[in-house]
C-alpha positions in Angstrom: 3.6 21.7 9.1 1.0 21.2 6.3 0.8 18.0 4.4 -0.4 17.0 1.0 -1.3 13.3 1.1 -2.5 10.4 -1.0 -4.6 7.7 0.6 -5.7 4.5 -1.0 -8.9 2.5 -0.3 -8.2 -1.1 0.7 -11.7 -1.9 -0.5 -11.9 -0.2 -3.9 -8.2 0.6 -4.6 -9.2 4.2 -5.4 -6.8 7.0 -4.6 -7.7 10.3 -2.8 -5.6 13.4 -2.7 -5.9 15.8 0.2 -4.3 18.5 2.3 -4.2 18.9 6.1 -2.2 20.2 9.0 -2.9 17.0 11.1 -2.3 13.9 9.0 -3.2 11.3 11.7 -6.5 13.1 12.6 -7.4 13.5 9.0 -6.9 9.7 8.3 -9.1 8.9 11.3 -11.8 11.2 9.8 -11.6 9.4 6.4 -11.8 6.0 8.1 -14.8 7.1 10.3 -16.8 8.1 7.2 -16.8 11.9 8.0 -15.8 12.8 4.4 -18.5 12.2 1.8 -15.9 11.7 -0.9 -14.2 8.8 0.8 -16.9 7.2 3.0 -17.6 4.4 0.5 -14.0 3.3 0.3 -13.3 2.6 4.0 -10.7 1.5 5.1 -8.1 4.0 3.8 -4.3 4.0 4.3 -1.7 6.6 3.6 0.5 5.8 0.6 2.3 9.1 0.1 2.7 12.5 1.8 4.7 15.7 1.3 5.3 18.3 4.0 5.2 22.1 3.6 5.8 24.9 6.0 3.3 27.1 4.2 -0.4 26.2 4.0 -0.6 28.2 0.7 2.1 26.0 -0.9 0.4 22.8 0.3 -3.0 23.9 -1.0 -1.5 24.8 -4.4 0.2 21.4 -4.6 -3.0 19.6 -3.7 -4.9 21.6 -6.4 -2.3 20.5 -9.0 -2.6 16.9 -7.9 -6.4 16.9 -7.9 -7.0 18.8 -11.2 -4.1 18.2 -13.5 -3.7 14.7 -15.0 0.0 14.9 -15.5 0.7 15.6 -11.9 -1.5 12.7 -10.8 0.2 10.4 -13.3 3.6 11.5 -12.0 2.8 10.7 -8.4 1.2 7.4 -9.4 4.4 6.5 -11.2 6.6 7.5 -8.2 4.6 5.3 -5.8 3.6 2.5 -8.1 5.3 -0.1 -5.8 3.5 1.2 -2.8 0.0 0.9 -4.2 -2.2 -2.1 -3.6 
Protein backbone atom coordinates (compact mmCIF):
# COMPACT_ATOMS: atom_id res chain seq x y z
CA UNK A 1 0.00 0.00 0.00
CA UNK A 2 0.99 3.60 -0.59
CA UNK A 3 -0.22 6.34 1.69
CA UNK A 4 -0.85 10.04 1.32
CA UNK A 5 -0.65 11.57 4.76
CA UNK A 6 -1.05 14.82 6.64
CA UNK A 7 1.01 15.42 9.75
CA UNK A 8 0.73 18.34 12.13
CA UNK A 9 3.45 19.87 14.25
CA UNK A 10 2.60 19.98 17.94
CA UNK A 11 5.11 22.82 18.26
CA UNK A 12 4.08 25.16 15.41
CA UNK A 13 0.66 23.71 14.43
CA UNK A 14 1.86 23.64 10.78
CA UNK A 15 0.63 20.92 8.42
CA UNK A 16 2.80 18.85 6.11
CA UNK A 17 1.48 16.71 3.23
CA UNK A 18 3.46 13.67 2.11
CA UNK A 19 3.45 10.26 0.44
CA UNK A 20 5.08 6.99 1.55
CA UNK A 21 4.81 3.22 1.43
CA UNK A 22 5.73 2.90 5.13
CA UNK A 23 3.76 5.35 7.24
CA UNK A 24 5.22 4.45 10.63
CA UNK A 25 8.82 4.65 9.42
CA UNK A 26 8.16 7.95 7.66
CA UNK A 27 6.71 9.52 10.83
CA UNK A 28 9.81 8.41 12.75
CA UNK A 29 11.99 10.07 10.09
CA UNK A 30 10.04 13.33 10.43
CA UNK A 31 10.34 13.24 14.21
CA UNK A 32 14.07 12.49 14.10
CA UNK A 33 14.68 15.58 11.96
CA UNK A 34 15.71 13.66 8.81
CA UNK A 35 13.49 15.83 6.60
CA UNK A 36 14.66 19.42 6.11
CA UNK A 37 11.08 20.60 5.52
CA UNK A 38 9.85 19.36 8.88
CA UNK A 39 12.84 19.36 11.23
CA UNK A 40 11.90 22.66 12.88
CA UNK A 41 8.39 21.48 13.80
CA UNK A 42 9.25 18.38 15.83
CA UNK A 43 7.23 16.65 17.24
CA UNK A 44 4.79 15.70 14.47
CA UNK A 45 1.67 13.54 14.60
CA UNK A 46 -0.47 11.99 11.87
CA UNK A 47 -3.85 13.67 11.53
CA UNK A 48 -5.03 12.14 8.23
CA UNK A 49 -4.05 9.44 5.74
CA UNK A 50 -5.42 7.83 2.58
CA UNK A 51 -4.34 4.45 1.21
CA UNK A 52 -3.73 3.59 -2.46
CA UNK A 53 -2.70 0.38 -4.19
CA UNK A 54 -0.83 2.33 -6.86
CA UNK A 55 2.17 4.55 -6.07
CA UNK A 56 1.31 6.60 -9.16
CA UNK A 57 -2.16 7.37 -7.77
CA UNK A 58 -0.74 8.26 -4.35
CA UNK A 59 1.87 10.60 -5.85
CA UNK A 60 -0.76 12.31 -8.00
CA UNK A 61 -2.95 12.88 -4.93
CA UNK A 62 0.00 14.20 -2.90
CA UNK A 63 0.82 16.62 -5.70
CA UNK A 64 -2.75 17.93 -5.72
CA UNK A 65 -2.70 18.44 -1.96
CA UNK A 66 0.66 20.18 -1.99
CA UNK A 67 0.14 22.49 -4.92
CA UNK A 68 -3.58 23.19 -5.29
CA UNK A 69 -5.16 25.40 -2.64
CA UNK A 70 -8.69 24.06 -3.06
CA UNK A 71 -7.56 20.50 -2.35
CA UNK A 72 -5.70 21.62 0.79
CA UNK A 73 -8.69 23.63 1.96
CA UNK A 74 -11.01 20.65 1.39
CA UNK A 75 -8.80 18.34 3.49
CA UNK A 76 -8.46 20.96 6.24
CA UNK A 77 -12.26 21.29 6.37
CA UNK A 78 -12.69 17.48 6.50
CA UNK A 79 -10.32 17.13 9.46
CA UNK A 80 -10.90 20.43 11.26
CA UNK A 81 -11.94 18.68 14.49
CA UNK A 82 -8.79 16.55 14.42
CA UNK A 83 -6.38 19.48 14.22
CA UNK A 84 -4.66 21.01 17.24
